[in-house]
N, C-alpha and C positions, 0 to 999 in steps of 0.2 A: 501334178499328183492331186491338186485341190479338188478339181471336178473333172469326172469323166465324160468324155464326149466323144468326137472324132471316130476313132477305129472300131467303136462300141455299138456300132449299127446292128441293130435288132435281130430278133431271132423269132422263131414261131413255134408250130405246134407240133403234135405227135398223131400217129394212126396206129390202128390195132395191127399187129404182126404175129406171124406164126412161126418166126424162127428169130435166133438170137446172132445176127450177123449186121455189123454196123452198116455196110455199104447197101446191102439188100433194104435195110431199114430207112436208109436215107433215099434209095430209089422209091420205095412205097410212099414216104412222106411226100415227096415232090409230086407225086403223081395223084395223091388223095388228099392231101390237106390244102383246101382252097382258101380257107380263113382261119383265125385264131385268135385267142386271147389269153392272158396268163399274168399273174403278178411275178415279179422277179427280185432276186437278190444279187447283186454284183459286188465281188471282193477284187480289188486292184492291188497287185504286190509288185513292188519295184525290186529291181535286181539288187543284191548288197553292193555297197560302195565302201571302198577303204575299210573292210571289216565290218560294218555297220549295216544292219538290217532293219530297215524302216517299218513301222507297224501298217498292216494292212489298212486300206480304205473300203469302208463298207458303205454301200448306197444300197436304195430300193426304190421300186416302183410298179408299173404297168406297161403292158404294151399289147399291140393288136396289130394283126395284119390280114390284108386281102390280096390276092392273085387277080391281076399281075402288078406287082410292083408298088403297092401301098401299104404304108405301115406307120405306126405311131408307137415311139418308144418314149416314154416320160418318167421321169426320175422325180420322186416326190421328197426323199430324205437321201443326204442332209440338206441338198440343195435342189431348188427346182429349176428343171431344164426339161427340154424336150427335143426330140429328133423325130421329125415328120415328113415323111414322102407323100405325094398325093398323086404320083405317077409321072409328073412331070418336073417338079421341083423339090429339092431337098431343104429343108428348114431346119437349122439349129438355132433354139432360143434358150438364153440364159436370162432368168427372171431377175436375179440379184443385179445384173448388170443392165437390165433392159436392153439388151443387144441381141440381134437377129442376124444370123448368117444365111443368105439365099444363094444357092447353087443349082445348077442344071443336074437334074437326077442322073440322066444317061452318063455324064462326065464325072460324077461324083462317087458312084458306087464301086465299079470296077471289081477288082477281086476283093470284096469284102464279106463279112458275115451276112449282110443284106442281101448281098448278090447271091451268095451261097444258098440261103434258106427261103428268101421272100420273092427273088425275081427269076431265076433259072425256072425254066419249065420242066427240064429233065436232066438226066445225069450226062447226055452228051454236051448239053450246053455247059454243064458245070465242068466238065473234062477239058472243055476250051479254055478256061481259066485257071483251072486247079489241077494239080496231080493228087488222086484220091487213092488212100490206101485203107484198110482196115488197121486199128490201132489196138495194143493189148487192151483187155478188160481192166477196169480200175475202177474204184470207189463204187462196186456194185453195178456200174454202166459198162455197155457196149460202145466203143468209140470208132469215129471214123477221122483221120488225119487228112486235112486238106492245107495243101501247100500252093501257094500263089505261083503260076508260071512266070509271071513278070518279076524281075529281081529287084526294081526300083520301088515298090509300094511299101506303105506304112506297117502292113501285116506280114510277119514272119511264117505263121501258120496258124490254123484254125482247127481245134479237136471238138468233134459234135457228138454228144453223150445221148444214147438212148438207154431207157429203163423199161423194159419189158415192151409195152405198147405204145411209149410215148417218147418223144424227144424232152430230155430232162437238163442238159446244160450244154453252154459253149464254154470252151477254154481259148482265149485269144490271146496269143504271144506277139507282140509287135517288134518293131525292128530295134528297139532299145533293149529287148530282154524283160520288159514289163509284161505281167501276166493279168488277165481280167477274166474271172471266173463268173460266169452268170449262171445261175440256177432259178428253174422255173416251178412255180407253184400253181395249183388249181388250172391246170391246162385244160382248155376247151378248143375244140377244132370244129370247122365248118358250122360256126354258130352265126347267126345274123348280127351284123354289125352296124351301127348308125352310120349314115355316111359322113355325118360331122367328124366322126373319129379321125378322118385323115385329112381335114381341112385346117388351115392355119392361115391367121390374119394378123400381121405385126401390129402388137398394142400401140395405141396413141403415144407418141413421143420416143418410142424405141428406136434405136441407132441400128439402121439397116445396112448391112455390108454385102454388097453383091460380088461374087467371084465366078 
C-alpha cells in the first residue's frame, strides 16, 4: 500500500459527445482521441481487514498518451515514480529506490486499463479482452464496466467514467479487492506532445530488473 504502481497503468482523454451513454462515449473516445494529457489524483482504498478500515492513500501527478501504445504516467506526490511505455518497452521507475523494472510492452499490458484506453484501436479489439457493459450513473458520471475475460489477471474490473464531453475517471478493482480511483483534471486531447514525453533512460547507478 505504500506506493501505487502495477495495475494502475494509465488512462487518457475525452472527446465531444452528443449523448449520455457510456459505451457510445467509449467508442467515440477510441475513434477520436489520438493523444492527450492531464493532471490526475489517485485514491487507493484497501478492503477492510478484521473490522479495521485503513486510511486511503492519495497520490497525484500527470499523464500523457499518444496512440498507438505510447504513454507516460508520472507520480509527483507523495513519492516520485514513473510508468512509461514507448511502444515496445514498459518502464517502471521508483526514484526513492533508484530501481527500474523493464518489461516487453506487448507481454505486460494484457487486459489492463492501459490496454483498455491507450492501446486498443476500437471496440472490437476491446471486446476480445473485456466484457463491456453500461454501468449505473454515479457521482455525476456515466460509467462503463470492463471485466477482463482472462480469469487469472491482477485486475478484477475497471469502471470508466465520462462527464459530459470527456473522460473523467477510472475506478480499478484488483484481485485483492483494493480500489484505485483516478480522477483527471485539465484534460486536453489531440494536443501535440514532445517525443521526449515517451522516452525513458535508466538513471546512472539504477538497479535495472528485466522481466
